[in-house]
N, C-alpha and C positions, 0 to 999 in steps of 0.2 A: 260169587257169580250168581246172577239173578236169572234163573231158568224160566220163571213164570212172569211174563210181562203183562198179563191181563189185569185190568182193574177189577174191583169188586163187581161192577156191573158186567164186565166181560166174562168173569167166572160164573156169575149167575146165569147169563145167557147160555154159555156152553153147557152148564149143568142141566138146564131146562131142555136143551136140545137132546142131550143124552137120555134124559128121563123119558122123553117122548119118542125116541128112536128116529129123530129127524136130523138132517145134515145142515151145515151152515149154508150150503148151496140152496136148500129148500127155503131157509130163512131169507136169504138174499132175494130169491124170486118172490117170496111173499111180500117183502118190504117194497120191492119194485112195483108189484101189482097194486098194493095198497096206496102208495104215495105217488106213483107215476115217475119216481126218480130212479134212474138206473144205478144199481148198487152191485159192485163186483167184489170178489173176495179180498182184494187189496184194500179197498175202501172200508169194508166191513172190519177187517183186521185193525185198521187204524182207529176205528170207533171203539172196538172192544179192548184196545190197549191204551185208550185215552189220548192218542196222538191227534185225533180230530174230534171236535164237538159238532154234533149234528142233531139239534133238538128234534126236528121233524122225524128223522130216521129213528132216533132213540125212542121217541114216543110211539112210533109204529111198531118197533120191536117189542116194547113193553105190552102193547095192546095184543099183538099176535101171540106172544107167549104168556100173556096174563100174569105179568110180574109188575111189581110196584115201581113207579118212576122214581121213588125216593132212593132206590138202590143206585140208580144212575147219577143222582145228585151227590151222593156221598163219595163217588169215585173221582 
């Protein structure tokens, strides 16, 4: 049984949020503000689990959390 559905990128994002004491909701709002695209928790979940590819959103997440985009490419 696979309990962890997150990609390597998703795990990296979740880890960074925990390190910073921030929530996924905060990240969703930050991405929306940065890109002008409305991001909800369902869409964010699909990105973090690899069900959706959204290069503009992934790029914004990497910039906001200061993580390498190479992590997102390996997922």
